[in-house]
PDB file of N, CA, C, O and CB in Angstrom:
ATOM      1  N   MET A   1      37.268 161.129 142.126  1.00  0.00           N
ATOM      2  CA  MET A   1      36.734 161.797 141.801  1.00  0.00           C
ATOM      3  C   MET A   1      35.974 162.886 142.499  1.00  0.00           C
ATOM      4  O   MET A   1      35.138 162.124 142.983  1.00  0.00           O
ATOM      5  CB  MET A   1      36.364 161.225 141.283  1.00  0.00           C
ATOM      6  N   SER A   2      35.714 163.711 142.802  1.00  0.00           N
ATOM      7  CA  SER A   2      34.409 164.995 143.859  1.00  0.00           C
ATOM      8  C   SER A   2      33.365 164.388 143.983  1.00  0.00           C
ATOM      9  O   SER A   2      32.452 164.024 143.243  1.00  0.00           O
ATOM     10  CB  SER A   2      33.767 166.599 143.149  1.00  0.00           C
ATOM     11  N   ALA A   3      33.560 164.339 144.786  1.00  0.00           N
ATOM     12  CA  ALA A   3      31.823 164.466 145.034  1.00  0.00           C
ATOM     13  C   ALA A   3      31.055 165.829 143.717  1.00  0.00           C
ATOM     14  O   ALA A   3      30.281 165.862 142.760  1.00  0.00           O
ATOM     15  CB  ALA A   3      31.547 165.246 147.209  1.00  0.00           C
ATOM     16  N   TYR A   4      31.867 166.685 144.475  1.00  0.00           N
ATOM     17  CA  TYR A   4      31.204 168.647 143.645  1.00  0.00           C
ATOM     18  C   TYR A   4      31.663 167.846 142.088  1.00  0.00           C
ATOM     19  O   TYR A   4      30.744 167.771 141.273  1.00  0.00           O
ATOM     20  CB  TYR A   4      32.748 171.019 144.231  1.00  0.00           C
ATOM     21  N   SER A   5      32.761 167.373 141.746  1.00  0.00           N
ATOM     22  CA  SER A   5      32.993 166.645 139.760  1.00  0.00           C
ATOM     23  C   SER A   5      31.690 165.909 139.255  1.00  0.00           C
ATOM     24  O   SER A   5      30.982 166.037 138.256  1.00  0.00           O
ATOM     25  CB  SER A   5      34.466 165.054 139.557  1.00  0.00           C
ATOM     26  N   ILE A   6      31.672 165.044 140.418  1.00  0.00           N
ATOM     27  CA  ILE A   6      30.441 163.691 140.111  1.00  0.00           C
ATOM     28  C   ILE A   6      28.907 164.847 139.489  1.00  0.00           C
ATOM     29  O   ILE A   6      28.447 164.999 138.357  1.00  0.00           O
ATOM     30  CB  ILE A   6      29.873 162.469 142.311  1.00  0.00           C
ATOM     31  N   ALA A   7      28.421 165.593 141.127  1.00  0.00           N
ATOM     32  CA  ALA A   7      27.018 166.481 140.467  1.00  0.00           C
ATOM     33  C   ALA A   7      27.586 167.292 139.362  1.00  0.00           C
ATOM     34  O   ALA A   7      27.136 166.710 138.375  1.00  0.00           O
ATOM     35  CB  ALA A   7      26.173 167.669 141.646  1.00  0.00           C
ATOM     36  N   ARG A   8      28.502 168.560 138.807  1.00  0.00           N
ATOM     37  CA  ARG A   8      28.930 169.353 137.940  1.00  0.00           C
ATOM     38  C   ARG A   8      28.330 167.938 136.826  1.00  0.00           C
ATOM     39  O   ARG A   8      27.164 167.945 136.431  1.00  0.00           O
ATOM     40  CB  ARG A   8      30.726 169.988 138.127  1.00  0.00           C
ATOM     41  N   HIS A   9      29.338 166.769 136.420  1.00  0.00           N
ATOM     42  CA  HIS A   9      29.212 165.781 135.141  1.00  0.00           C
ATOM     43  C   HIS A   9      27.498 165.477 135.432  1.00  0.00           C
ATOM     44  O   HIS A   9      26.975 164.993 134.429  1.00  0.00           O
ATOM     45  CB  HIS A   9      30.461 164.085 135.223  1.00  0.00           C
ATOM     46  N   HIS A  10      26.666 165.641 136.440  1.00  0.00           N
ATOM     47  CA  HIS A  10      25.381 165.008 136.518  1.00  0.00           C
ATOM     48  C   HIS A  10      24.246 166.190 135.773  1.00  0.00           C
ATOM     49  O   HIS A  10      23.161 166.194 135.190  1.00  0.00           O
ATOM     50  CB  HIS A  10      25.044 164.619 138.271  1.00  0.00           C
ATOM     51  N   ILE A  11      25.204 167.051 136.189  1.00  0.00           N
ATOM     52  CA  ILE A  11      24.639 168.721 135.680  1.00  0.00           C
ATOM     53  C   ILE A  11      24.441 168.610 134.445  1.00  0.00           C
ATOM     54  O   ILE A  11      23.298 168.790 134.026  1.00  0.00           O
ATOM     55  CB  ILE A  11      25.660 170.078 135.829  1.00  0.00           C
ATOM     56  N   ASP A  12      25.226 168.369 133.778  1.00  0.00           N
ATOM     57  CA  ASP A  12      25.665 168.801 132.652  1.00  0.00           C
ATOM     58  C   ASP A  12      24.564 167.784 132.122  1.00  0.00           C
ATOM     59  O   ASP A  12      23.445 168.135 131.748  1.00  0.00           O
ATOM     60  CB  ASP A  12      27.311 168.737 132.281  1.00  0.00           C
ATOM     61  N   THR A  13      25.119 166.240 132.143  1.00  0.00           N
ATOM     62  CA  THR A  13      24.413 165.293 131.287  1.00  0.00           C
ATOM     63  C   THR A  13      22.925 165.814 131.564  1.00  0.00           C
ATOM     64  O   THR A  13      22.272 165.704 130.526  1.00  0.00           O
ATOM     65  CB  THR A  13      24.709 163.618 131.688  1.00  0.00           C
ATOM     66  N   ALA A  14      22.452 166.147 132.223  1.00  0.00           N
ATOM     67  CA  ALA A  14      20.717 166.823 132.491  1.00  0.00           C
ATOM     68  C   ALA A  14      21.273 167.831 131.698  1.00  0.00           C
ATOM     69  O   ALA A  14      21.281 167.561 130.497  1.00  0.00           O
ATOM     70  CB  ALA A  14      19.899 167.376 134.310  1.00  0.00           C
ATOM     71  N   LEU A  15      21.735 168.901 132.013  1.00  0.00           N
ATOM     72  CA  LEU A  15      21.290 169.812 131.262  1.00  0.00           C
ATOM     73  C   LEU A  15      20.611 170.176 128.947  1.00  0.00           C
ATOM     74  O   LEU A  15      19.849 170.744 128.164  1.00  0.00           O
ATOM     75  CB  LEU A  15      22.473 170.436 131.821  1.00  0.00           C
ATOM     76  N   HIS A  16      22.341 168.761 129.267  1.00  0.00           N
ATOM     77  CA  HIS A  16      22.288 168.446 127.706  1.00  0.00           C
ATOM     78  C   HIS A  16      21.032 167.478 126.790  1.00  0.00           C
ATOM     79  O   HIS A  16      20.663 167.643 125.627  1.00  0.00           O
ATOM     80  CB  HIS A  16      23.650 167.676 127.515  1.00  0.00           C
ATOM     81  N   ALA A  17      20.512 166.305 127.945  1.00  0.00           N
ATOM     82  CA  ALA A  17      19.290 165.824 127.581  1.00  0.00           C
ATOM     83  C   ALA A  17      18.087 166.819 128.087  1.00  0.00           C
ATOM     84  O   ALA A  17      17.012 166.666 127.507  1.00  0.00           O
ATOM     85  CB  ALA A  17      19.177 164.397 128.145  1.00  0.00           C
ATOM     86  N   ALA A  18      18.142 167.628 128.912  1.00  0.00           N
ATOM     87  CA  ALA A  18      16.556 168.527 128.810  1.00  0.00           C
ATOM     88  C   ALA A  18      16.968 169.655 127.476  1.00  0.00           C
ATOM     89  O   ALA A  18      16.039 170.037 126.764  1.00  0.00           O
ATOM     90  CB  ALA A  18      16.065 169.686 130.732  1.00  0.00           C
ATOM     91  N   GLU A  19      17.953 169.998 127.280  1.00  0.00           N
ATOM     92  CA  GLU A  19      18.176 170.445 125.592  1.00  0.00           C
ATOM     93  C   GLU A  19      17.339 170.065 124.923  1.00  0.00           C
ATOM     94  O   GLU A  19      16.206 170.519 124.766  1.00  0.00           O
ATOM     95  CB  GLU A  19      19.304 169.994 124.825  1.00  0.00           C
ATOM     96  N   GLY A  20      18.146 168.634 124.179  1.00  0.00           N
ATOM     97  CA  GLY A  20      17.190 167.250 123.798  1.00  0.00           C
ATOM     98  C   GLY A  20      15.741 167.176 123.539  1.00  0.00           C
ATOM     99  O   GLY A  20      15.280 166.759 122.476  1.00  0.00           O
ATOM    100  N   GLU A  21      14.726 167.768 124.962  1.00  0.00           N
ATOM    101  CA  GLU A  21      13.902 167.741 124.588  1.00  0.00           C
ATOM    102  C   GLU A  21      12.914 168.715 125.196  1.00  0.00           C
ATOM    103  O   GLU A  21      11.851 168.614 125.808  1.00  0.00           O
ATOM    104  CB  GLU A  21      13.765 166.691 124.530  1.00  0.00           C
ATOM    105  N   ARG A  22      13.824 169.860 124.710  1.00  0.00           N
ATOM    106  CA  ARG A  22      13.062 171.836 124.290  1.00  0.00           C
ATOM    107  C   ARG A  22      12.492 172.236 125.585  1.00  0.00           C
ATOM    108  O   ARG A  22      11.414 172.829 125.607  1.00  0.00           O
ATOM    109  CB  ARG A  22      11.349 172.028 122.872  1.00  0.00           C
ATOM    110  N   ILE A  23      13.225 171.916 126.830  1.00  0.00           N
ATOM    111  CA  ILE A  23      12.456 171.269 128.168  1.00  0.00           C
ATOM    112  C   ILE A  23      14.043 173.073 128.356  1.00  0.00           C
ATOM    113  O   ILE A  23      15.073 172.860 127.716  1.00  0.00           O
ATOM    114  CB  ILE A  23      12.639 168.605 129.037  1.00  0.00           C
ATOM    115  N   SER A  24      14.010 174.039 128.905  1.00  0.00           N
ATOM    116  CA  SER A  24      14.764 175.033 129.534  1.00  0.00           C
ATOM    117  C   SER A  24      16.203 175.197 130.260  1.00  0.00           C
ATOM    118  O   SER A  24      16.248 174.641 131.358  1.00  0.00           O
ATOM    119  CB  SER A  24      14.054 175.300 130.259  1.00  0.00           C
ATOM    120  N   ARG A  25      16.930 175.601 130.009  1.00  0.00           N
ATOM    121  CA  ARG A  25      17.704 175.435 131.430  1.00  0.00           C
ATOM    122  C   ARG A  25      17.200 175.886 132.784  1.00  0.00           C
ATOM    123  O   ARG A  25      17.254 175.254 133.839  1.00  0.00           O
ATOM    124  CB  ARG A  25      18.921 176.125 131.350  1.00  0.00           C
ATOM    125  N   GLY A  26      16.883 176.654 132.644  1.00  0.00           N
ATOM    126  CA  GLY A  26      15.970 176.944 134.229  1.00  0.00           C
ATOM    127  C   GLY A  26      14.671 176.066 134.415  1.00  0.00           C
ATOM    128  O   GLY A  26      14.278 176.155 135.578  1.00  0.00           O
ATOM    129  N   ASP A  27      13.971 175.340 133.725  1.00  0.00           N
ATOM    130  CA  ASP A  27      13.147 174.338 134.402  1.00  0.00           C
ATOM    131  C   ASP A  27      14.771 173.591 134.564  1.00  0.00           C
ATOM    132  O   ASP A  27      15.661 174.006 135.306  1.00  0.00           O
ATOM    133  CB  ASP A  27      11.602 173.454 133.392  1.00  0.00           C
ATOM    134  N   CYS A  28      14.821 172.824 133.978  1.00  0.00           N
ATOM    135  CA  CYS A  28      16.083 171.636 133.809  1.00  0.00           C
ATOM    136  C   CYS A  28      16.635 171.427 135.301  1.00  0.00           C
ATOM    137  O   CYS A  28      16.848 170.390 135.930  1.00  0.00           O
ATOM    138  CB  CYS A  28      17.556 172.227 132.679  1.00  0.00           C
ATOM    139  N   LEU A  29      16.810 172.929 135.684  1.00  0.00           N
ATOM    140  CA  LEU A  29      17.721 172.957 137.485  1.00  0.00           C
ATOM    141  C   LEU A  29      16.669 174.053 137.997  1.00  0.00           C
ATOM    142  O   LEU A  29      16.881 174.985 138.772  1.00  0.00           O
ATOM    143  CB  LEU A  29      19.949 173.758 137.631  1.00  0.00           C
ATOM    144  N   HIS A  30      15.559 173.715 137.402  1.00  0.00           N
ATOM    145  CA  HIS A  30      14.600 174.088 139.314  1.00  0.00           C
ATOM    146  C   HIS A  30      14.247 173.009 139.746  1.00  0.00           C
ATOM    147  O   HIS A  30      14.142 172.767 140.948  1.00  0.00           O
ATOM    148  CB  HIS A  30      12.949 175.035 139.488  1.00  0.00           C
ATOM    149  N   ALA A  31      13.827 171.565 138.099  1.00  0.00           N
ATOM    150  CA  ALA A  31      13.669 170.902 138.779  1.00  0.00           C
ATOM    151  C   ALA A  31      15.020 170.099 139.596  1.00  0.00           C
ATOM    152  O   ALA A  31      14.977 169.980 140.820  1.00  0.00           O
ATOM    153  CB  ALA A  31      12.846 170.350 138.129  1.00  0.00           C
ATOM    154  N   MET A  32      15.700 169.794 139.139  1.00  0.00           N
ATOM    155  CA  MET A  32      16.789 169.626 139.657  1.00  0.00           C
ATOM    156  C   MET A  32      17.193 169.951 141.761  1.00  0.00           C
ATOM    157  O   MET A  32      17.553 169.397 142.800  1.00  0.00           O
ATOM    158  CB  MET A  32      17.492 170.568 138.568  1.00  0.00           C
ATOM    159  N   LEU A  33      16.891 170.866 141.333  1.00  0.00           N
ATOM    160  CA  LEU A  33      17.500 171.441 142.395  1.00  0.00           C
ATOM    161  C   LEU A  33      16.016 171.561 143.720  1.00  0.00           C
ATOM    162  O   LEU A  33      16.225 171.656 144.930  1.00  0.00           O
ATOM    163  CB  LEU A  33      18.278 173.090 141.742  1.00  0.00           C
ATOM    164  N   VAL A  34      14.712 171.526 143.126  1.00  0.00           N
ATOM    165  CA  VAL A  34      13.825 170.444 144.250  1.00  0.00           C
ATOM    166  C   VAL A  34      13.555 169.115 144.748  1.00  0.00           C
ATOM    167  O   VAL A  34      13.003 168.861 145.819  1.00  0.00           O
ATOM    168  CB  VAL A  34      12.911 170.467 144.102  1.00  0.00           C
ATOM    169  N   THR A  35      14.217 167.827 143.428  1.00  0.00           N
ATOM    170  CA  THR A  35      14.596 166.871 143.349  1.00  0.00           C
ATOM    171  C   THR A  35      15.917 166.942 144.481  1.00  0.00           C
ATOM    172  O   THR A  35      16.022 166.340 145.550  1.00  0.00           O
ATOM    173  CB  THR A  35      14.725 166.600 141.941  1.00  0.00           C
ATOM    174  N   ILE A  36      16.467 167.497 144.107  1.00  0.00           N
ATOM    175  CA  ILE A  36      18.067 167.429 145.095  1.00  0.00           C
ATOM    176  C   ILE A  36      17.831 167.543 147.052  1.00  0.00           C
ATOM    177  O   ILE A  36      18.319 167.002 148.045  1.00  0.00           O
ATOM    178  CB  ILE A  36      19.246 169.290 144.501  1.00  0.00           C
ATOM    179  N   ALA A  37      16.405 168.974 146.634  1.00  0.00           N
ATOM    180  CA  ALA A  37      16.351 169.530 148.348  1.00  0.00           C
ATOM    181  C   ALA A  37      15.524 167.741 149.010  1.00  0.00           C
ATOM    182  O   ALA A  37      15.912 166.927 149.848  1.00  0.00           O
ATOM    183  CB  ALA A  37      14.765 171.620 148.640  1.00  0.00           C
ATOM    184  N   GLN A  38      14.138 167.803 147.992  1.00  0.00           N
ATOM    185  CA  GLN A  38      13.982 167.020 148.609  1.00  0.00           C
ATOM    186  C   GLN A  38      14.566 165.861 149.019  1.00  0.00           C
ATOM    187  O   GLN A  38      14.133 165.748 150.166  1.00  0.00           O
ATOM    188  CB  GLN A  38      13.347 166.954 148.366  1.00  0.00           C
ATOM    189  N   ALA A  39      15.585 164.522 148.719  1.00  0.00           N
ATOM    190  CA  ALA A  39      16.485 163.703 147.994  1.00  0.00           C
ATOM    191  C   ALA A  39      17.472 163.942 149.608  1.00  0.00           C
ATOM    192  O   ALA A  39      17.406 162.923 150.295  1.00  0.00           O
ATOM    193  CB  ALA A  39      17.132 164.373 146.112  1.00  0.00           C
ATOM    194  N   LEU A  40      18.444 165.244 150.353  1.00  0.00           N
ATOM    195  CA  LEU A  40      18.754 166.281 151.248  1.00  0.00           C
ATOM    196  C   LEU A  40      17.630 165.968 152.312  1.00  0.00           C
ATOM    197  O   LEU A  40      17.841 165.314 153.334  1.00  0.00           O
ATOM    198  CB  LEU A  40      18.732 167.819 150.558  1.00  0.00           C
ATOM    199  N   VAL A  41      16.902 166.290 152.101  1.00  0.00           N
ATOM    200  CA  VAL A  41      16.135 166.647 153.576  1.00  0.00           C
ATOM    201  C   VAL A  41      16.190 164.580 154.603  1.00  0.00           C
ATOM    202  O   VAL A  41      16.709 164.077 155.600  1.00  0.00           O
ATOM    203  CB  VAL A  41      13.679 167.461 152.947  1.00  0.00           C
ATOM    204  N   LYS A  42      15.029 164.048 153.131  1.00  0.00           N
ATOM    205  CA  LYS A  42      15.001 162.590 153.359  1.00  0.00           C
ATOM    206  C   LYS A  42      16.434 162.262 153.961  1.00  0.00           C
ATOM    207  O   LYS A  42      16.251 161.617 154.993  1.00  0.00           O
ATOM    208  CB  LYS A  42      14.678 161.740 151.940  1.00  0.00           C
ATOM    209  N   GLU A  43      17.620 162.428 153.752  1.00  0.00           N
ATOM    210  CA  GLU A  43      19.078 161.755 154.404  1.00  0.00           C
ATOM    211  C   GLU A  43      19.323 163.081 155.193  1.00  0.00           C
ATOM    212  O   GLU A  43      20.199 162.727 155.982  1.00  0.00           O
ATOM    213  CB  GLU A  43      20.587 161.234 153.125  1.00  0.00           C
ATOM    214  N   ARG A  44      19.015 164.669 155.501  1.00  0.00           N
ATOM    215  CA  ARG A  44      19.754 164.740 156.917  1.00  0.00           C
ATOM    216  C   ARG A  44      18.756 166.276 157.456  1.00  0.00           C
ATOM    217  O   ARG A  44      19.155 167.324 157.965  1.00  0.00           O
ATOM    218  CB  ARG A  44      21.959 165.004 156.728  1.00  0.00           C
ATOM    219  N   GLY A  45      17.132 165.754 157.016  1.00  0.00           N
ATOM    220  CA  GLY A  45      17.167 166.018 157.533  1.00  0.00           C
ATOM    221  C   GLY A  45      16.681 167.717 157.433  1.00  0.00           C
ATOM    222  O   GLY A  45      17.590 168.523 157.236  1.00  0.00           O
ATOM    223  N   ILE A  46      14.841 168.395 157.609  1.00  0.00           N
ATOM    224  CA  ILE A  46      14.758 169.946 157.061  1.00  0.00           C
ATOM    225  C   ILE A  46      16.099 170.944 158.061  1.00  0.00           C
ATOM    226  O   ILE A  46      16.993 171.261 157.276  1.00  0.00           O
ATOM    227  CB  ILE A  46      12.763 170.667 157.470  1.00  0.00           C
ATOM    228  N   PRO A  47      16.294 171.289 159.036  1.00  0.00           N
ATOM    229  CA  PRO A  47      16.761 172.502 159.933  1.00  0.00           C
ATOM    230  C   PRO A  47      18.099 171.996 158.432  1.00  0.00           C
ATOM    231  O   PRO A  47      18.345 172.741 157.484  1.00  0.00           O
ATOM    232  CB  PRO A  47      17.100 172.358 162.338  1.00  0.00           C
ATOM    233  N   ASP A  48      18.649 170.786 158.617  1.00  0.00           N
ATOM    234  CA  ASP A  48      20.224 170.843 157.978  1.00  0.00           C
ATOM    235  C   ASP A  48      19.495 171.884 156.627  1.00  0.00           C
ATOM    236  O   ASP A  48      19.545 173.069 156.299  1.00  0.00           O
ATOM    237  CB  ASP A  48      21.169 168.801 157.367  1.00  0.00           C
ATOM    238  N   THR A  49      18.709 170.394 156.044  1.00  0.00           N
ATOM    239  CA  THR A  49      18.272 171.058 154.517  1.00  0.00           C
ATOM    240  C   THR A  49      18.471 172.705 154.144  1.00  0.00           C
ATOM    241  O   THR A  49      19.129 173.320 153.306  1.00  0.00           O
ATOM    242  CB  THR A  49      16.596 170.817 154.347  1.00  0.00           C
ATOM    243  N   LYS A  50      17.280 173.174 155.531  1.00  0.00           N
ATOM    244  CA  LYS A  50      16.945 174.141 154.828  1.00  0.00           C
ATOM    245  C   LYS A  50      18.223 175.534 155.367  1.00  0.00           C
ATOM    246  O   LYS A  50      18.113 176.692 154.965  1.00  0.00           O
ATOM    247  CB  LYS A  50      15.189 174.356 155.129  1.00  0.00           C
ATOM    248  N   SER A  51      19.127 175.156 156.128  1.00  0.00           N
ATOM    249  CA  SER A  51      20.677 175.115 157.001  1.00  0.00           C
ATOM    250  C   SER A  51      21.777 175.362 154.926  1.00  0.00           C
ATOM    251  O   SER A  51      22.457 176.258 154.426  1.00  0.00           O
ATOM    252  CB  SER A  51      21.039 172.525 158.370  1.00  0.00           C
ATOM    253  N   ALA A  52      21.537 174.658 154.697  1.00  0.00           N
ATOM    254  CA  ALA A  52      23.274 174.152 154.244  1.00  0.00           C
ATOM    255  C   ALA A  52      22.131 174.653 152.703  1.00  0.00           C
ATOM    256  O   ALA A  52      22.197 173.915 151.720  1.00  0.00           O
ATOM    257  CB  ALA A  52      24.291 171.731 154.649  1.00  0.00           C
ATOM    258  N   LEU A  53      21.311 175.716 152.661  1.00  0.00           N
ATOM    259  CA  LEU A  53      20.508 176.305 151.184  1.00  0.00           C
ATOM    260  C   LEU A  53      20.574 177.852 151.534  1.00  0.00           C
ATOM    261  O   LEU A  53      21.342 178.641 150.984  1.00  0.00           O
ATOM    262  CB  LEU A  53      18.566 175.696 150.902  1.00  0.00           C
ATOM    263  N   GLU A  54      19.493 178.234 152.709  1.00  0.00           N
ATOM    264  CA  GLU A  54      19.970 179.433 153.511  1.00  0.00           C
ATOM    265  C   GLU A  54      21.456 179.828 153.504  1.00  0.00           C
ATOM    266  O   GLU A  54      21.853 180.937 153.859  1.00  0.00           O
ATOM    267  CB  GLU A  54      19.627 179.204 154.898  1.00  0.00           C
ATOM    268  N   PHE A  55      22.160 178.937 153.118  1.00  0.00           N
ATOM    269  CA  PHE A  55      24.609 179.356 153.510  1.00  0.00           C
ATOM    270  C   PHE A  55      24.439 179.804 152.010  1.00  0.00           C
ATOM    271  O   PHE A  55      24.694 180.974 151.723  1.00  0.00           O
ATOM    272  CB  PHE A  55      26.561 177.250 153.862  1.00  0.00           C
ATOM    273  N   GLN A  56      24.018 178.919 151.043  1.00  0.00           N
ATOM    274  CA  GLN A  56      24.368 179.451 149.848  1.00  0.00           C
ATOM    275  C   GLN A  56      23.968 180.104 149.245  1.00  0.00           C
ATOM    276  O   GLN A  56      24.526 180.642 148.289  1.00  0.00           O
ATOM    277  CB  GLN A  56      24.514 178.999 149.238  1.00  0.00           C
ATOM    278  N   MET A  57      22.588 180.302 149.715  1.00  0.00           N
ATOM    279  CA  MET A  57      22.155 181.682 148.710  1.00  0.00           C
ATOM    280  C   MET A  57      23.100 182.645 149.192  1.00  0.00           C
ATOM    281  O   MET A  57      23.757 183.448 148.530  1.00  0.00           O
ATOM    282  CB  MET A  57      20.445 182.378 148.882  1.00  0.00           C
ATOM    283  N   ASN A  58      23.082 182.440 150.580  1.00  0.00           N
ATOM    284  CA  ASN A  58      24.093 183.604 151.024  1.00  0.00           C
ATOM    285  C   ASN A  58      25.042 184.849 150.878  1.00  0.00           C
ATOM    286  O   ASN A  58      25.104 186.019 151.255  1.00  0.00           O
ATOM    287  CB  ASN A  58      24.574 183.261 151.264  1.00  0.00           C
ATOM    288  N   ASN A  59      25.926 183.712 149.928  1.00  0.00           N
ATOM    289  CA  ASN A  59      26.787 183.012 149.876  1.00  0.00           C
ATOM    290  C   ASN A  59      27.098 182.567 148.213  1.00  0.00           C
ATOM    291  O   ASN A  59      27.990 181.791 147.869  1.00  0.00           O
ATOM    292  CB  ASN A  59      26.443 182.030 150.842  1.00  0.00           C
ATOM    293  N   LEU A  60      26.010 183.350 147.173  1.00  0.00           N
ATOM    294  CA  LEU A  60      26.857 183.483 145.751  1.00  0.00           C
ATOM    295  C   LEU A  60      26.918 184.163 145.392  1.00  0.00           C
ATOM    296  O   LEU A  60      26.437 184.108 144.260  1.00  0.00           O
ATOM    297  CB  LEU A  60      26.769 183.064 144.807  1.00  0.00           C
ATOM    298  N   ALA A  61      27.600 185.787 145.839  1.00  0.00           N
ATOM    299  CA  ALA A  61      27.812 186.449 144.905  1.00  0.00           C
ATOM    300  C   ALA A  61      29.073 186.032 145.219  1.00  0.00           C
ATOM    301  O   ALA A  61      29.394 185.385 146.216  1.00  0.00           O
ATOM    302  CB  ALA A  61      27.358 187.776 144.743  1.00  0.00           C
ATOM    303  N   GLU A  62      30.182 186.641 143.837  1.00  0.00           N
ATOM    304  CA  GLU A  62      31.631 185.892 144.697  1.00  0.00           C
ATOM    305  C   GLU A  62      32.758 187.549 145.399  1.00  0.00           C
ATOM    306  O   GLU A  62      33.644 187.894 146.181  1.00  0.00           O
ATOM    307  CB  GLU A  62      32.982 184.599 142.915  1.00  0.00           C
ATOM    308  N   ASP A  63      31.897 187.962 144.461  1.00  0.00           N
ATOM    309  CA  ASP A  63      33.373 189.352 144.738  1.00  0.00           C
ATOM    310  C   ASP A  63      32.756 190.069 146.722  1.00  0.00           C
ATOM    311  O   ASP A  63      33.444 190.949 147.240  1.00  0.00           O
ATOM    312  CB  ASP A  63      33.055 191.559 142.707  1.00  0.00           C
ATOM    313  N   ALA A  64      31.352 189.446 147.568  1.00  0.00           N
ATOM    314  CA  ALA A  64      31.076 189.935 148.317  1.00  0.00           C
ATOM    315  C   ALA A  64      32.191 190.221 149.324  1.00  0.00           C
ATOM    316  O   ALA A  64      33.236 189.655 149.644  1.00  0.00           O
ATOM    317  CB  ALA A  64      30.153 189.410 148.561  1.00  0.00           C
ATOM    318  N   ASP A  65      31.473 191.451 149.734  1.00  0.00           N
ATOM    319  CA  ASP A  65      33.036 191.446 151.016  1.00  0.00           C
ATOM    320  C   ASP A  65      31.476 191.131 152.669  1.00  0.00           C
ATOM    321  O   ASP A  65      30.323 191.554 152.749  1.00  0.00           O
ATOM    322  CB  ASP A  65      34.537 194.285 151.141  1.00  0.00           C
ATOM    323  N   TYR A  66      32.489 190.050 153.836  1.00  0.00           N
ATOM    324  CA  TYR A  66      31.965 189.947 154.533  1.00  0.00           C
ATOM    325  C   TYR A  66      32.738 190.454 155.948  1.00  0.00           C
ATOM    326  O   TYR A  66      33.776 191.115 155.967  1.00  0.00           O
ATOM    327  CB  TYR A  66      31.539 188.869 154.273  1.00  0.00           C
ATOM    328  N   GLU A  67      32.056 190.030 157.014  1.00  0.00           N
ATOM    329  CA  GLU A  67      32.096 191.114 157.408  1.00  0.00           C
ATOM    330  C   GLU A  67      33.504 190.334 159.063  1.00  0.00           C
ATOM    331  O   GLU A  67      34.164 190.971 159.884  1.00  0.00           O
ATOM    332  CB  GLU A  67      30.133 191.867 157.645  1.00  0.00           C
ATOM    333  N   PHE A  68      33.403 189.184 158.891  1.00  0.00           N
ATOM    334  CA  PHE A  68      34.972 189.084 158.843  1.00  0.00           C
ATOM    335  C   PHE A  68      35.806 188.930 158.604  1.00  0.00           C
ATOM    336  O   PHE A  68      36.745 188.575 159.317  1.00  0.00           O
ATOM    337  CB  PHE A  68      35.403 188.915 159.037  1.00  0.00           C
ATOM    338  N   MET A  69      35.765 189.265 156.846  1.00  0.00           N
ATOM    339  CA  MET A  69      37.130 189.741 156.485  1.00  0.00           C
ATOM    340  C   MET A  69      37.465 191.141 156.527  1.00  0.00           C
ATOM    341  O   MET A  69      36.879 192.219 156.433  1.00  0.00           O
ATOM    342  CB  MET A  69      37.419 189.359 155.237  1.00  0.00           C
ATOM    343  N   ARG A  70      39.038 190.561 156.765  1.00  0.00           N
ATOM    344  CA  ARG A  70      39.883 192.201 157.053  1.00  0.00           C
ATOM    345  C   ARG A  70      40.461 192.804 155.784  1.00  0.00           C
ATOM    346  O   ARG A  70      41.085 192.141 154.955  1.00  0.00           O
ATOM    347  CB  ARG A  70      41.365 192.084 158.158  1.00  0.00           C
ATOM    348  N   PRO A  71      40.144 194.460 155.660  1.00  0.00           N
ATOM    349  CA  PRO A  71      41.807 194.917 153.874  1.00  0.00           C
ATOM    350  C   PRO A  71      42.951 194.464 154.598  1.00  0.00           C
ATOM    351  O   PRO A  71      44.066 194.504 154.078  1.00  0.00           O
ATOM    352  CB  PRO A  71      42.411 197.314 153.213  1.00  0.00           C
TER     353      PRO A  71
END
């Protein structure tokens, strides 16, 4: 099992639990993001966590063109 499949499993489980508690998906995901960011800071520090979050935010668009890509 990969780290991403483990994470996906826990996200799905948390969203299912949130639904049962009438907590919105957005609120649950935000709480998970904050909790994960706090845990990652403890593990890897603020600069690495900030860099990882910024990289992910800058690369969310699946159809975006990047400078290094050639037609």
